[in-house]
C-alpha positions in Angstrom: -37.2 -295.6 74.5 -37.4 -292.4 76.6 -40.8 -290.7 77.2 -40.5 -286.9 76.8 -42.8 -283.9 76.7 -43.0 -281.5 73.8 -44.3 -278.1 74.8 -45.6 -275.8 72.1 -45.9 -272.0 72.5 -47.7 -269.3 70.5 -48.0 -270.1 66.8 -46.6 -273.6 67.3 -49.5 -274.3 69.7 -52.0 -272.8 67.3 -50.7 -274.8 64.3 -50.6 -278.1 66.2 -53.9 -277.6 68.1 -52.3 -278.7 71.4 -50.1 -277.1 74.0 -48.1 -280.2 74.9 -47.9 -283.9 74.2 -45.8 -286.8 75.5 -44.1 -289.1 73.0 -41.4 -291.7 73.0 -38.2 -290.6 71.1 -34.5 -291.1 71.5 -33.3 -287.7 70.1 -34.5 -284.2 69.6 -34.5 -284.7 65.8 -36.6 -287.9 66.1 -39.1 -286.0 68.4 -39.4 -283.1 65.9 -39.8 -285.5 63.0 -42.7 -287.1 64.8 -44.2 -283.7 65.5 -44.0 -282.6 61.9 -45.6 -285.8 60.7 -48.3 -285.6 63.3 -49.2 -281.9 63.2 -48.8 -281.3 59.5 -47.4 -278.6 57.1 -48.7 -275.6 59.1 -46.7 -276.8 62.1 -43.7 -277.6 60.0 -43.6 -274.1 58.7 -43.8 -272.6 62.2 -41.1 -275.0 63.4 -38.7 -273.9 60.6 -38.7 -270.4 62.1 -38.7 -271.5 65.7 -36.1 -272.0 68.4 -36.0 -275.4 70.0 -34.9 -275.9 73.6 -34.2 -279.0 75.6 -34.6 -278.7 79.4 -34.2 -274.9 79.2 -31.1 -274.9 77.0 -30.8 -274.5 73.2 -31.2 -278.0 71.6 -29.3 -279.7 68.9 -31.0 -282.2 66.7 -28.6 -285.0 67.6 -29.1 -284.3 71.4 -30.1 -287.6 73.0 -33.1 -287.7 75.2 -33.8 -289.2 78.6 -37.2 -290.0 80.2 -38.7 -286.8 81.6 -36.9 -284.4 79.3 -38.8 -281.5 78.0 -38.5 -280.1 74.5 -39.9 -276.6 74.0 -40.8 -275.1 70.6 -40.6 -271.3 70.7 -41.7 -269.4 67.6 -40.6 -265.8 67.0 -42.7 -263.3 68.9 -44.1 -260.3 67.1 -45.6 -257.3 68.8 -45.6 -253.7 69.0 
């Protein structure tokens, strides 16, 4: 199974308590399911409003992963 990196930004990082982690997963959906189970309900809520990117491109849940891929979770940014 491929080893991939999940990078978390802003509120996703705060909810998870880490900025990145490496896991073994075969698809984006599998990686995100692992993250929701590992990081809990607060993270799951942030993820629901976030954009997910795979290697710098918008990701689809069924996207297959290869070793070295990077999944980024980008929550909406607020500011003023």
